[in-house]
N, C-alpha and C positions, 0 to 999 in steps of 0.2 A: 885405478878408477876410484873416484869418491862418490858414495852412494848414501842417499837419505832414505831411511825407512820408518814408516809410521807403524804404531803398534809394535814397536821394536823390543819392548821389555819381556814380552812373553811369546809362547807359541811359535807360529810360522815367522813372525817378524824377528825374534830373537835368533831362531835357527838360521834364517837368511843371513843375519849379521854375523854369526859364527862361520858360516860357509864362505861369506865374503872375506872375512878376516884370514881364514885359511887359505884363500886363494891370493892373498897379497893386497887386497884392496883396503881402503880406509872407509869408515862408516860414521854416519851420524843417526842414531836412534832416537825416537820420541814416543812418548806415550803420555796418558793423562797423569800418572803418578810419577812426579819428577824424582822423588827419593829412590823409588824402585827402578827407574830407568837409568839414573846415574850409577846405582849399584850394578845393574846389569852391564852396563857400558865398562865399568871397571873390571868385571869378572871376564867379559869377552875379550877386551884388549889387553888384560894382564898389566895395566898401568902403563902401556906403551904410548898412548896419545893417539893411537890409531882408531879408537872408538869413543865418541862423545855422546852424552845423553842430554836430551832436552825434554821440556814438557810441551805437549801440544794437545789442543782440542781441535780435531779435524772438522768440526761443525763451524768453527770460527775462522774466518779468512784472515783476520789480523793475527790470530795465534798461529796458523799454518805459515804465514808469510815470516813471522818471527823465527820460527823453527828453521826455515830454509835459510834466512839471512845468517842466523847463528851458526848453522852447518857450514855455510860458506866461509864465514869468518874463521872457523876452527880448522877446516879441512882445505880451504881454497875452493876453486871452482867445482860446482857439483857436475857430476857426469850422468847421474841416473836418479830417478825417484821411484821407490817401490811404495805404492799405496796399498798398504796391508791392512790398517785398522779396520776392525769390523766387529759387529755384535750379532747375536742370534737369539731370538726368543721363540719358544715353541707353544703353540696353542691353535685351536681352530680359529680362523680369522674372524668369525662372528663373535668370538669370546675375547678377542685380543683388545687390550687397553689401547685406545686411539694414541695415548701418549707415547706407548712402545712403538706403535706403527710409525709415527713421525720420527721418533729417535732412530729407529733402525734405518729408514730412508735418509735421514740426515747424515748418518755416520757412513753407511755402506755404499751409498750412491753419491750423494751430493758432496760428501767429503772426498771421494775420488775425483769428481769434477773440479772442486776447488783446488785440490793438490796438482791435478793436471795442468789447470790454467796457470797457476803460479809457476810451475816447472817450465812450461812453454815461454813464458815471459823471459826466462833465462836461456832457454834452449834455441829458440827461433833465431835470435839475433846472431848467433854464432854457428847456426846450421849444424848443431851436433847435440845429441843427448838421447836418453832412453828412458821411456816411462813404462813401468811394469804395474799393471793393476790386477789385484788379487780378486778374482770372481769365485765361482765355485762350480762344481758338477751339479749342484742344485739348481743353478740358473739354466741348465738344460733339462735335467730330469724332473724338477719341480715336484718334490715330494709334499705329501699332505702334511698338515699342521706346522708348515713352514712357509706358508704363502707370501708373507711380507718379505722374509728373508730371500726366497727364490726370486721374487720380483726384483729385488735390488740387485741380486747377482746376474740375473738376466740383463737388467739394465746396464751393468758394468760391461758385459760382453758386447752388447749392441753399441754403447758409447765408444768403446775402444775400438771396435771394428770401423766405425765411421771415422773416428779420429785417424786411424791408420791411413784411410784413403785421403785425408786432409793433409797430412804432414809427411807422407813417405818421399815427397819429392823435395822436401826441405831439410833433409838430412836427419830427421828424427825417427828413431825406432820405437816401436810400441810392442808389448808383450801381454797377453792375457793368460792368467794362470787360473786353472780350474782344478782345484784339489778335490779329492773324495773324502773319505772318513779319515781324518788326521788326528793323530793322538795328542790333542790339546785339551785344555779346559773347556773349550767351546762344545765338544762333542759329549760332555759328561752326561751320563744316563741314556744315551742313544741305544736303541735296540739294534741287534745284529740283522743285516740283511743277508740273504743267501749268496747274493752275487758280489759282495763287497769284501775287502779285508782292510784292517786298520793299519795305516802307514804312519811311520814316525815323521815328526815335523822336519827332521833333518834331510829327508828325502826331498821334500818341497824346498827347502832352503838351497840345496845343492842343484836342484832343477832350475831355480831362479838364477842363480850365479852362472850356470852354464848357458842360460838364455841371453844373459847380459854379455857373454863372450860370443856366442854364435848368431844372436839377433833372431832366435826363434820366435815366432809370432804368437803362437798358441800352444799351451802346455797343459796337458792332462797329467796329474799325479794320483795314482799310478797310471802308467802309460796304457795299460789296457782298458782302462775306464773310458777312454776317448771314443772308440767305436761304439760302445754301448750307449753312452750319453748322446752321440750324434744320432744314433738309430732311433732312440726313444723320442728325441726332440723332432726327428724328421718324418715319423710314421703318421699315418692318419690317427685320429683320437682313439678310436676303439682299439686298434692294434697297439698304439702306445700305452693305453691304460692296461691292457692285457700283459704286455711285457713287464711294465712296472709292478704288476700284481706277482708275476712269476717270480721276478726277482726279489720281491719283498721290499722294494724301494719305499712304498708308502709307510710301511711299518716301522721304519727307522726313527721317525720323529713321532708318529701317532702312538707308538707303544713305548715311548721313552719313559724312564723312571724320573718323574719330575722332582721328587725328593733329592735325587743325586745332582740335580741342576740348580737347586735353590741358591746356594752360595754363589754361583757363577752368574745367574740372572739378576741376583740383587746387585752384585758389583757392576754388571753391564748396564744397570739402570742409570748409573751416574753420569 
C-alpha cells in the first residue's frame, strides 16, 4: 500500500510512517519544514526509497496538490491519505488572538477538507482508496481552554461521518482517529487528568496502520477512552459537565504550564 501522510515529520505523523514501513508499506510524508521532512524520511526509510519527504502547507490547495502529485510520481498510485497535520493553542476563547483562531481552523479543519477533496479526485474514478482523518478525543470531550481546537476536531468527526455516508458505496473507506493524551510536543505543559494516561505516539501509528488493513471506521487511542468520550458527549449538559469535572478533563488545558508550551506554540504560529 502507498500512503501519504501530512504532518509526517513529527509526532503521530512520523509514528504512523514508521508503523507503515514496518508493515511493508511505502510512504510519502509531508510537513512545512522540507529539510526536517526529508531527514525524517531518510531515517524512517533507511535510504531504501520506501519513504519520501515533501513540503506541504495544508492551508494551500496548490501546495497540497503538489504534494499528492509528487507522492504519486515517487511511489506510483496512492492508496491512502492520512490527514494528520494539526495545531493546538491554549487559552480562554475570549483571550485568544483571532489570527490563531483562523489559523487553527485553516489547518485542523479546512486542511482536512482540502486533502480529502484532492484524494477523492484520485480515489473515486477507480472506486478504491482510504481516507484517514485525525480528530481528537477533545472533539467529543470539549475541554475548557481549548475551545477552537475542540471545535475543529468536532468538525473533523462530523465531516468524516457525513463523508462516510457519501462514499461508502463507491469503494472508498474512511477512518476517524480520536487520540487522547499522546506523548508529542503538542501536549507540552498539559496538566494530568485523573482519568487519563499518556500514550506513546507509536500506539496511534500502529492503530492507524491496523485500521488501513481492517477498514475500522472509528478509532480511539487508548481504546478505553472511547466509552468515556461517547458518554460525556451524549449525556445531558449538567451530567456531562459533572463527569468532566470528576475526571479532571477541564483541568488538562486550564491548568497547563504555558511556559512549557512556549516553543511549540511559537513554531505552530508559522
